[in-house]
C-alpha positions in Angstrom: -31.5 26.4 14.0 -33.5 23.2 14.5 -31.8 19.9 13.8 -33.1 17.6 11.1 -34.3 15.4 13.9 -36.5 18.1 15.3 -37.9 18.9 11.9 -39.1 15.3 11.5 -42.4 14.6 13.4 -42.3 11.0 12.2 -38.8 10.5 13.7 -39.7 12.1 17.0 -42.8 10.0 17.3 -40.9 6.8 16.5 -38.3 7.6 19.1 -41.0 8.1 21.8 -42.6 4.8 21.0 -39.4 2.9 20.7 -38.2 4.0 24.1 -41.6 4.1 25.8 -41.2 7.8 26.7 -43.8 10.5 26.9 -42.1 13.7 25.8 -39.0 15.1 24.2 -37.6 17.7 26.6 -34.7 19.0 24.5 -32.6 18.2 21.4 -28.9 19.2 21.2 -27.1 18.8 17.9 -23.7 17.4 18.6 -22.2 17.1 15.1 -22.9 16.4 11.5 -21.8 13.1 9.9 -18.9 13.0 7.5 -19.6 14.7 4.2 -23.0 15.8 5.3 -24.5 12.3 5.5 -26.7 13.1 8.6 -26.3 14.2 12.2 -25.8 13.1 15.7 -28.0 14.6 18.4 -28.5 14.2 22.1 -32.2 13.9 23.0 -33.4 14.5 26.6 -36.6 12.6 27.4 -39.2 12.4 30.1 -41.7 9.8 31.2 -39.6 6.7 30.3 -36.7 4.6 31.4 -34.1 6.7 29.5 -33.4 10.3 30.6 -31.2 11.0 27.5 -30.0 9.1 24.5 -27.8 9.7 21.5 -29.5 9.5 18.1 -27.4 8.9 15.0 -29.6 9.7 12.0 -28.1 8.9 8.5 -29.7 10.9 5.7 -27.5 11.1 2.6 -27.4 14.5 0.9 -28.9 14.9 -2.5 -25.7 16.7 -3.6 -22.6 14.8 -2.5 -19.6 16.7 -1.2 -16.3 15.7 0.5 -13.9 17.8 2.5 -11.0 16.6 0.3 -12.9 16.2 -3.0 -13.3 12.4 -2.9 -17.1 12.5 -3.7 -17.2 9.5 -6.0 -19.9 6.9 -6.4 -17.4 4.4 -4.8 -17.1 6.7 -1.8 -20.9 7.1 -1.5 -21.4 3.3 -1.6 -18.7 2.7 1.0 -20.4 5.3 3.4 -23.8 3.8 3.0 -22.5 0.3 3.6 -20.6 1.5 6.6 -23.9 2.5 8.3 -25.4 -0.9 7.6 -22.3 -2.5 9.1 -22.6 -0.3 12.2 -26.2 -1.4 12.7 -25.2 -5.1 12.3 -22.4 -4.5 14.9 -24.8 -3.2 17.5 -27.5 -5.7 16.7 -25.5 -8.9 16.7 -22.0 -8.3 18.1 -21.6 -5.5 20.6 -23.2 -7.4 23.5 -20.0 -9.5 23.8 -18.0 -6.5 24.9 -17.6 -6.2 28.7 -16.4 -3.4 31.0 -12.8 -3.8 29.7 -13.8 -2.9 26.2 -17.0 -0.8 26.9 -19.3 0.2 24.1 -22.6 2.0 24.1 -25.8 -0.1 24.4 -28.0 0.1 21.3 -31.6 0.9 22.4 -33.3 0.9 19.1 -32.6 1.0 15.3 -34.7 1.2 12.2 -35.1 2.9 8.8 -37.2 6.0 9.2 -38.0 8.9 6.9 -35.7 7.6 4.2 -32.7 7.2 6.5 -31.1 4.8 9.0 -31.5 5.6 12.7 -29.4 4.3 15.6 -30.4 5.1 19.2 -27.5 4.6 21.6 -26.9 4.9 25.3 -25.7 8.4 26.3 -22.1 7.6 27.3 -21.7 11.0 28.9 -24.5 10.2 31.3 -23.1 6.8 31.9 -19.9 8.2 33.3 -17.7 8.7 30.2 -17.9 12.5 29.5 -14.3 13.3 28.6 -13.0 13.6 25.1 -9.3 14.1 24.3 -7.1 14.8 21.3 -3.8 14.0 22.9 -2.9 11.6 25.7 -0.3 11.3 28.3 1.4 7.9 28.9 -1.4 6.7 31.2 -4.0 7.7 28.7 -2.3 5.9 25.9 -2.0 2.8 28.1 -5.7 3.0 28.8 -6.5 3.1 25.1 -4.2 0.2 24.3 -5.7 -1.9 27.0 -9.2 -1.3 25.6 -7.9 -2.4 22.1 -6.2 -5.5 23.5 -9.3 -6.6 25.4 -11.5 -5.9 22.3 -9.1 -7.9 20.1 -9.0 -10.8 22.6 -12.8 -10.9 22.8 -13.1 -11.4 19.1 -9.9 -13.4 18.4 -10.5 -16.1 15.8 -13.7 -14.6 14.3 -14.2 -16.6 11.0 -14.6 -14.9 7.6 -18.0 -13.4 6.9 -20.2 -14.9 4.2 -20.9 -12.5 1.4 -24.0 -10.4 2.1 -24.4 -11.9 5.5 -27.4 -10.1 7.1 -25.5 -9.7 10.4 -22.0 -9.6 8.9 -19.3 -7.0 9.3 -16.6 -5.9 6.8 -14.7 -8.8 5.4 -11.6 -6.6 5.9 -11.9 -4.0 8.7 -10.5 -0.4 8.6 -11.7 2.4 6.4 -8.4 2.7 4.5 -7.8 -0.9 3.3 -6.5 -1.3 -0.2 -9.6 -3.0 -1.8 -11.8 0.0 -1.0 -9.3 2.7 -1.9 -8.2 2.1 -5.5 -8.7 5.8 -6.3 -6.3 6.9 -3.6 -3.8 4.3 -4.7 -3.9 5.7 -8.2 -3.3 9.2 -6.8 -0.2 8.1 -5.0 3.2 9.3 -6.3 5.2 6.5 -8.0 7.7 4.8 -5.7 8.5 1.8 -3.5 5.4 2.1 -1.3 3.0 2.3 -4.2 4.7 -0.7 -5.8 4.5 -2.7 -2.5 1.0 -1.8 -1.6 -0.6 -5.1 -2.6 2.2 -7.1 -1.0 1.7 -5.2 2.3 -2.0 -5.7 2.2 -1.5 -9.4 1.5 0.7 -9.8 4.5 -1.9 -8.3 6.8 -4.7 -10.3 5.2 -2.9 -13.6 5.4 -1.9 -13.3 9.1 -2.6 -16.6 10.9 -4.2 -14.7 13.8 -7.2 -12.6 12.9 -9.7 -10.8 15.1 -12.2 -8.0 14.8 -10.6 -4.6 14.5 -12.5 -1.4 15.3 -11.4 0.1 12.0 -11.3 3.8 13.1 -9.6 3.6 16.5 -8.5 7.2 16.7 -8.4 8.9 20.1 -11.4 11.1 19.2 -13.6 8.0 19.2 -12.7 7.1 22.8 -15.0 8.3 25.6 -13.0 8.7 28.9 -14.2 8.7 32.5 -13.2 11.5 34.8 -11.1 9.0 36.8 -8.1 7.9 34.6 -8.0 4.4 36.2 -11.4 3.6 34.7 -11.4 1.9 31.3 -12.8 4.1 28.5 -15.7 3.4 26.2 -15.6 3.5 22.4 -17.9 4.7 19.6 -18.2 4.8 15.8 -18.2 1.2 14.6 -18.8 1.9 10.9 -15.6 0.1 9.8 -15.4 -2.8 12.2 -14.4 -6.1 10.5 -11.8 -8.9 10.4 -8.1 -8.0 10.5 -4.8 -8.0 12.3 -5.0 -6.1 15.6 -1.9 -4.1 14.7 -3.9 -2.0 12.3 -5.9 -0.6 15.2 -2.8 -0.2 17.4 -0.7 1.7 14.8 -3.7 4.0 13.9 -4.5 4.7 17.5 -0.9 5.6 18.4 -0.6 7.8 15.3 -3.8 9.7 16.3 -2.7 10.7 19.8 1.2 10.9 19.7 3.6 13.1 17.7 6.5 11.8 15.8 9.0 12.0 18.7 6.6 10.2 21.1 5.9 7.4 18.6 9.7 6.9 18.3 10.6 7.2 21.9 7.8 5.1 23.5 7.2 2.5 20.7 8.5 -0.5 22.7 6.8 0.6 25.9 3.4 1.0 24.2 3.7 -2.3 22.4 4.6 -4.1 25.6 1.5 -2.6 27.3 -0.7 -3.9 24.5 0.8 -7.4 24.4 0.8 -7.8 28.1 -2.9 -7.0 28.2 -3.6 -9.2 25.1 -1.8 -12.1 26.7 -3.8 -11.8 29.9 -7.1 -11.2 28.1 -6.8 -14.1 25.6 -6.1 -16.4 28.5 -9.5 -15.6 29.9 -11.6 -15.4 26.7 -13.4 -17.9 24.6 -12.0 -18.1 21.0 -13.3 -19.5 17.8 -11.7 -22.9 17.0 -11.7 -22.4 13.2 -8.8 -19.9 13.4 -7.2 -20.4 16.7 -7.7 -23.9 18.0 -5.2 -23.5 20.9 -4.8 -19.7 21.3 -3.7 -20.2 24.9 -0.7 -22.2 23.8 0.0 -20.1 20.7 0.0 -16.6 22.3 3.8 -16.5 21.9 3.3 -17.2 18.2 0.6 -14.6 18.0 2.8 -11.9 19.6 5.7 -12.7 17.2 3.5 -12.5 14.2 1.8 -9.3 15.1 5.0 -7.5 16.3 6.4 -8.4 12.9 3.3 -6.9 11.2 3.4 -3.6 13.2 5.5 -1.8 10.5 3.2 -3.3 7.9 0.2 -1.8 9.5 1.8 1.6 9.6 2.9 1.3 6.0 -0.6 0.3 5.0 -2.1 3.5 6.5 0.7 5.7 5.1 -0.2 4.3 1.6 -3.7 5.6 2.1 -2.6 9.0 3.3 -0.1 9.5 0.5 -3.0 9.2 -2.0 -5.8 10.8 0.1 -3.9 13.7 1.6 -0.3 14.3 0.5 1.4 16.5 3.1 -0.7 15.2 6.0 0.9 15.8 9.4 1.1 12.0 10.1 3.5 11.6 7.1 6.5 12.3 9.3 9.9 10.6 9.8 8.7 7.9 12.1 6.0 6.8 9.7 8.6 6.9 6.9 10.8 4.7 8.9 8.0 2.2 9.4 7.5 2.1 5.6 11.2 1.5 5.1 11.1 -1.3 7.6 8.0 -2.9 6.1 9.6 -2.9 2.6 12.8 -4.3 3.9 10.8 -7.2 5.5 9.0 -7.8 2.2 12.3 -7.9 0.4 13.8 -10.3 2.9 11.1 -12.9 2.3 
């Protein structure tokens, strides 16, 4: 069955012109976008500088659906905004990422045939063909180092002006409280629901803010065949300002089971903060937020370690409303919630 891309002569012609290519050799549909909002395809080309590219074509459905029933107008608006944000990311921000926090190059982007189109470097062809769902200790360390280098690169990013043409989410991560009132309403009554705003406030008011990826699950990492090579990362729809612990907690929860989260918590946090310490010492930071980040790295680590349970609790709050019974709602995540609430009560 042909992809939507193949069925659009206008889109095919635009791609050839944008990349100075002569012909489309083949099109491979890789996946549909969440809730049927488009597709991702690999396009093989001839007669131009690129042999293959990844095309992300956003084309919202006329009839909205959602795997878990959250097909509200708020959900639709959030998705549409997320693709605008991703375009902004690749247009204005991604070129600051180096080999330690590798991302795909954006080769072209536009609005074609009623939908947004991103043309990205084919990371498989660039040497990152491996996808994983679970990681060993070396794999986890590799992912944490990517996050630490990413957070160091953007440490001190100032708040974004409303409707900034190249801005990102004022608050990064797809589950943050302001964008998820419906899921909060659906939560069962209890201490976490009551503490939701206070937890969000703690994360929002952290002295040290950076850019967070916002969907830093293991499935969004592209690994090289050699485990010693730093991975690359995709899917920047929910990148924005935030505390780096939100990415760290979410990443660990995506690739480790309950026992592993418990057993290796300190080792994994140590890996992250060792890398962050080294990376911040070698990166330029924004003076509005962190005027002396090299001196205050100890303060940063103390603050973010204290917020690690808050980041877990923040995500658990989302899951309890969005998908009660989710596999990530295990004893370790419950312990993180209890710790976060205890910290709130102690202040």
